[in-house]
Every structure is written in C-alpha cells, then in structure tokens.
N, C-alpha and C positions, 0 to 999 in steps of 0.2 A: 396327234389327233387320237382321240379315244376310239376304242372298238365300239361297234354298234351294240346297243342294249336290246337284244332280241326279245320280243314279247310272244310271238306266235310264228311258228315255222311251217311252211308248206313243203312242196316238192322241190322247187328250184328257188323260191323266194321266201322271205320272212318279213314280218312287220316288226319294226323297232321304234324306240322312242326317238323323236326328232332331237337333233343335237345343235346347240347354238353355234358351235364351231363350224358347222356345215352351212350356216346361213348364207354365206356368199355363193356357195354352190347351188343352194335352193333358188336364190335370186337369179342366178344365171339360167337355170332351167325355166323358171317362170317368165323370163323376159326373152326367151328364144322366139324368133319369128314364128316357128311352127306352133308353139304354145299359144302365143298371142292370137294366131289365126284360129286355132282350135277353140279357144274361149270366146271368140267373137269380139275381142278387144281391138283397139286400134293403136294403142301406144303403150310403151313399157312403163313400169313402176320405178320410181327413183329409189336408189339404195337407202336413202334416209327414211323414206316412208316404210320400206320393208323392215329395216332394222328396228325402227321405233315400234312396229307392230308385234315384234317377237314376244315381249313380256306380256302384252295384253292377250295374245293368243295362248300363251302358256298358262295363264291364270283363268282362262275362260273354259268352264266345264262343258259349254255347249259347242266348243270347237275342238273336236278330237282329231288330232293329226298323227299320222304314222309315217315313219321313214320306211321305204321299200328297200330291202337289202337282198342282194344276190347271195345265196348261201355258198356257192362255189368259191367265192373269193372275199366275201364280207364287204363288198363295195355297195355303197348307197347308190341307187339308180332312180329313185323317184320318191314321191310323197302321195299319200292318199289322205283325204279329210272326210269326216262325218260331221256336218253342221247339224247338231242335234236340237230338236224341239222337244224339250223334256215334258211339256204339258201334254202332248199327244203321243210321245214315244216314237217319233219318226225322225228321219235325218236326210239331208241332201248329201249326195256323194260327189266328190271332186277328186280327180287324179291328175298328176303331172309326172311325166317321165323325162329323164335326161335325154336331150336330143339324140345323143349317140346310142341310146338303148331302145329307141322306138323301132317297131317293125320286127321285133324278136319274139313276140308272143307273150311278153311280160304283163301287158295290161290286163289280160283276162285273169291271170293268177293273182295279181295284186288286188284286183277288184274282188275276186272270190274270197281271198283272205280277209279283206275288210268287211265284206258281208258276213263272213263267219264270225268275226269279232262282234259286229253290230247286233246280229241276231242271237248268238249264243252267250255272249258276255254282257253286251249292252242292253239286252232285252228290248230291242227295237221292234216295233210292229210292222214297219215299212221303211224302205230306203228308196229314194227317188233321185233322178238326175235329169239334166237337160243336155242334149248334144245337138250340135248343128247338123242338119240333114245331109250336107255333102260329106260329112265325116263317116264314111261307110266302114272304115277299119275300126273306129271307135265303137260304132253301133254293134258290129260283129263281136268285139271283145266283151262288151257289156252283156249281150245276149248269151254268150258262152258262159259267163259268170252267173247267170240266173235272172238278169233283168228282162222285162217285157216292155214292148212299146205300148203306151197307153193313150197317147194323144199328141197334139202339136200346138205350138204357139206360132201362128202364121206371121211370117216376115219380121220376127222379133230379134233375129241375130244378123251378123254380117260375116260373109265369107268372101275373101278377095275383093273387098270393097263394095259388095252388092248385098242387099237384104235377102235373107234366106229363112226358112222355117227352122224352129228348134223342135226336136223330137223329145217328148216327155217319156221317160221310162221309169218303171218301178219294180221293186222286188219285195216279196213277202217271205217270211220264214219258210213257208211250204214250197216256195220256188227255189230254195237253196238246193243245189244239186251237187253230187259228188261227196267225197269224204270230208268230214269236218276236222280241221286241225285242233279245234278246241275239244271236241268230244272223242279224241283219239283213245282215251282210256276207257271209254264206254262201249267200245266195239267188241 
C-alpha cells in the first residue's frame, strides 16, 4: 500500500489525496451502521456501486474529496468532501470517519482543515452542511470548526427509524477561526 499523499497538514491530522487502494476501507466506513444512521440513510451501498463510482468521482472537478490522515502514524481515518457549485463558489461539506476513530475529537480538526482548503485555496464564498438534529456531537464538532446554525429542514431526515429535523449550518471565510495551515508562511 502506498503512503498517503499529504496536501495540507494540521496539528494532529492532515488532508491527503484519496487512494484507490483504500476504496474497500472507505466502503467499510461508509456502510458502518453509525455512518448510515448519521447520514439518515436506511440501507448500505453495494460494493459494485461504490467501486463503479470511483472513476466518475476522480474526474469530477465539482466533487473534491480528501483522505483524512492521522499524522502520528500516517493512518487514514476518514474522508471529507466538498461538493462544489462552481457557478456561485459554494460547496456542501460531508465527512465520514472510520468507526473506530469516532469520539476522539478528530471531526473538528478534519472539518477545520477542509474549510481552510476550501476558503484559502478553493476560493469558496460559503460552505454549508446538513446534520440530523439528534447528532449533538457532530453539531458540536462543526461549530468548533467555524460552522453556524442557520436553519432547519423539518422532519426531512431519519434517526433510529423516526423522522427528525435536519439542521442547516454554514461557514463563511470570516467565520474561519484559528490558524490557517494554508497561510502558515504568511504569519
């Protein structure tokens, strides 16, 4: 297996290029019951569907995906995605962490690094996300990274088989807090 190709390093984590050889691991993370619950899905995605989508995603400039790498040991622990709308320079943010890496505080730093890339390199005007209201830990991590709650979609998601609200959150470049890994040379 190849070493991660690091693009942007933070304190404990880095963003790297996704690797095709990791696709089965990504698929495992995406189909974990906790991930499915967090996304409000009901069923897993077949391997054939995920593997067929790899090439389409790699060639799609509107689908910017990053492997989240723990710097301490170089282990891939998650993925973040910016689904970019190039017409208005905004993007939807999505994150998935390996089930065994959740609850360790990684979501906030991975989100912060992705916002850093999006605002300082991708020239995005705004990044937004949807999160299920019962996902308090996710909401906390997003707020720590610079997102703000901006609204809700009533009863539009599912949590443990029942309809729940989805919280809309967004971040603007001026909401970006803390040091920038991109602008490290400008300090």
